[in-house]
N, C-alpha and C positions, 0 to 999 in steps of 0.2 A: 137356740135355733133362728131365733129371731132377729138377735143381732147378725148372723150370718147372712140371711135373707135381705135384711135390710143393707148390707154392704155391698150385698151382691147385686141388689136394685140400685143402688147409688153407682157402681162401676157400670151397668149397662147404661145408665142413664148419661153418662160421661161419654162413653163410647160414640153413641147416638148424636149427641151434640156437637161432639169434636168431628164426626165425619159428616154431618150436616155443614157444619161451619166450613171446614177444609173444601168440601166440594163447592159450596158457593163461592168461596174465595178464588178458586182456580177457574171456575166457570168467568170469572169475572174480571179476568185478566185480557187485557186489548190483545187483540189480533187471533187468529185460528191456529192451532196445532197443526190441521191435516194441510191447511194452505201453506203453513210455513216449511212443512215438510216437503208437499208436492206441487206447490205452487211456481217453483222457479222456471224461468223461461227457459234455462236449460235443457230441463228435462222433456220438455216441448208437448205438454198434456194439452189437450182440449179442455174446454168448459164442461164438455158431455163428461170426459173421462173425470175431471175434479170433481163432478156432480157425483158420479158413481161413487169415488173413492169417500168422499164425504157421507154419503148413504152408507156405505158397508162401515162405516165408524161410527154411526147414528150422529155425526154433527149436524146435520141440516133438522133435527128434531127440536122441539121446542125443551125449554129448559128443565119443566117439570117431567115431563117423557123421560129425558135423560136421567134426572135424578131418581124417578122410579125404577128406570131400567138397572142403574146403577146398582141401588140399592139391594132389589133383589139378586143380582148377579154375586155381591159382596155376601149376603147370606147363604147363597150356595157354594160360596168358597171361589167366585169366578169373578177376577179384575179386569176382563176385555182383553185389549192387545197393544201392544206398544205400537205406538203413531211411527216410531222412530224406523224399527227394524220388524214390524209385523208379527213379533212372536209372541206368545202368551206371559202377561204380566205374572201370573203366578210361577210359571216356568224360571222368569229371570228373576223373582223374588228367591224364590226354592234355591236357586244356585247361589244367590250373592249373601242369604242371611248367614249360613252355616260359619261363614270365616269372620262376619262381624259379631257375631254372637260370641265365638271364642274370644274374639279380643276384648269385647265389653267386659266377659264373665273374669278373664284374667286381669283385667285392669281393676274391676271391682276388689277382686281380691286382693291383688298388691295395695291398692288404696286402704283398704280396711287394716293391713297389716301395718303399713307405714303409719297410718293414724295412729293407732294402740300403741306403737314404737314411740312415738310422739308424745302422746296423751299421757301415757304411763312415765316415761322420763320426766316429763316437764313436772308431774305432780309427784313422783315419789324419787327422784332424782337424789344421787348421793351428795350433790354439792350444789351451793346455792347458785352458783355461776352457771353450771349445767342446767339448772332448772329454768332459769332466765333465759337462757340460750335458746331453748327446746320452745318456750312459750311464745317466742318471738319468730319461730319458723312458720306456723301457718298462715299469719297476717301477710307473709311475704309471698308465699307459694300461691295465696288465693289471687292474687295479684297478677300472676303470669297467663298470658293466652297460650292456648295450647298449642297454636302453629308456630308460637316462640319456642315453646318448648322442645318441640321435635325439632325444629332446624338446629338449637343448640346442642342438641345430645346429638344429632348427625355429625356436626361441625367438629365436637370433641372428642366423642368416643368412635366415630367411624374414621374420620378423615385425618386428625390428629394423633390419637392414642393408637388406631387401628385395633382395638379392642372385638368391635362387633361389626362385622363387614354388612354393607348396606348391599353391594351387587354381588351376586353367586352366594347367598347366605343360604344356609340349610332352613327347614321351616322352624327350628325350635330357634335359631339365632335372628330370623327374620321377624319374631313376635317381641323380642328383648326391647327395643328402643320405643316401638308402639305402644307396648303396654307401659313403659316406663311414662311415655307421654300423656296417656290417660288417665294413669294414677295420680301422678302430682299433683295436679290441681284439684282432683276430686279427695284426695288424703286431706287436704288443709282445710275444708269446711268439716270434714268428719271428727279431726283432732279437736278443733276448736269446740264443738259441742261435746265430745266426750270427756276435755278438761273441764268443761263447764260443770257438765253433771257430775262428774268425780268431786269437784270443789264442794259441790252442793250436799253430796251423801257422805262425805266426809264430815260435814257440821251436823248431822243428824244424830239425834241421842242412841239410836239402837248401835251406832258405830262406837260412841263414846262406852256404852257398857261392854261390847264385845272386845273392846281394847282392854277395858279394865279387868276382864276374867283371863288376860294373859295371852291374847290372841298374837300370833306373829305376824310382821308387816306382809309377808307373801300371803297368809291366810286372808288378814284382812283385807287385802285387795283384791283376790282372786274370788274369795267366799263370798264377801259381803260387800264391797265397794262396785267392784265389775260389776256384778250382778245388777244391783240396782240403778247403776248408771248407764245400763244397756239400751233402755228402751227407748229415749232420745234419740242415742245414735241410730238406731235400728231405723227409725222414723226417717232421719236425714239419710241413711243410706238407701232408702226406698226412693226417696225424692229425686237422688242424685244419680239413680241409674238412668233414669230419662236424659241428663246431662252426657251419661256417658255413651249413648245411642247416638246423640247428637254430635258429641267430640267425635266420635268414628270416622263420620263424614269427613272432619278437618284432617284427622290424623291419617286414614287410609290415602289422601290426597297429597298429603307431605311425603309418605312412604311409599306412594305409588303401590298401595295393597289393592287387590281385587275384593270387591264387597259391596256391602249395601251403601256404603258411602260413595264408592265410584259410581255405582247406578244411579244414586241421587245426581250426582254433578251432571253426569250423562244427560239425565232427565230434564235437568234445569236448563242446560245448553241447547237441548233440542225442544224445549217447550212441551216435552211428552206427558201431558196431564194425568193418562191412567196410570203410568208408573210412580208419579208423584203420590198421586192419591192413595195409591197402594201402600207406599212406604210410610205416607201419614198414619194410615189406618193400622199399620203394623206397628209401628212406634208408640200409638196410642194405645194398644193392646198391650204391649210388654209392661207399658208404664204403668196403666191401670191395674195389669195383674200381679205386678212387684208390691204396688201397695196395698193390694188387697190383701195379699199374702201376711204382708206386716201387719195390719190391721187384724187378721185373724189370730197372728202370734200373739198380740198384746195381754190376752188372759192368760197365755200359758207361760209367758215369762215373768207378768206382774202378778201376783196371788190377790193383790188387792182389788184387783178390777173383776176377779171370781167372786170375792166376796161383794164388793158393790153390788155385782148383778144379783147376787142371791139375798142380798139385804131388800133390795127394789124389789123382787119378785114377793118377798116375805111380807113387806108393807103394803103390796098390793093385794095378796090373800087377805090379809087382816083388814083392810078397808072393804073387800067385798063381803066378809062375814061382819062386820058393823052395818052395813046396807042392808043384807039381808034380815 
């Protein structure tokens, strides 16, 4: 229980620090989002009207007052209103988030499947040339930028081969290329970590003992090696989920998909700081939550961590008895 509370406390601290830094950085941007939106001479607004609009959005208040009001609003689940269109930021996020989460989740699932296929083939492939070939795939994939992958996939599979339509595609077809665009660069580091972990686990004495007892290759791989090599890969998967959310911004722009990425791009173009702050908060919450779940799964997946915690508790109890 102490471990869980400590990890939750650390997660809350990260959220608070990230929110504060993001707010200060957005507040330090040159110019004024309200004036940028309503200060155009074409609108013909007077200075008094601009002052009323600034007062409506709270732009005329001091930085500390705006920070406190924004913090209290976030704690209540209120993110203010968009400067660009006046809509509630919470409503904009609620509309844009589901497509992005679906895209990111499918991208992570495809990346894990691709990484496992590459890693297991590279370590247990039947031929030496095949293992060498698959070991060279991750360094190549990790160097490819997301936007370039998306453009290439569209050119090859849509325009030249005609396998996946880009225009007039149904909901399932519209997800194929964006999911592949997200999964390919994420699968590369996952495969690298998994291959390294498998190589290290295969050299452990307990694997030699299991092999000496006559275990088959499949049993050795799935019941012994893969389970012990999973923890480092799970850590990397949690860290890379944040990249998936960031990569969705580029991917949705390449494929013209509605979602959080498109909302972020529009907010940047319009200097819509309330929307940008909400996107940063949401991305941080997702990233911290995923990594918190990963941390809490460690003792479940690795019995040595549970035994280590038990040993520390026993040692602490014995020390108290000696002191008493």
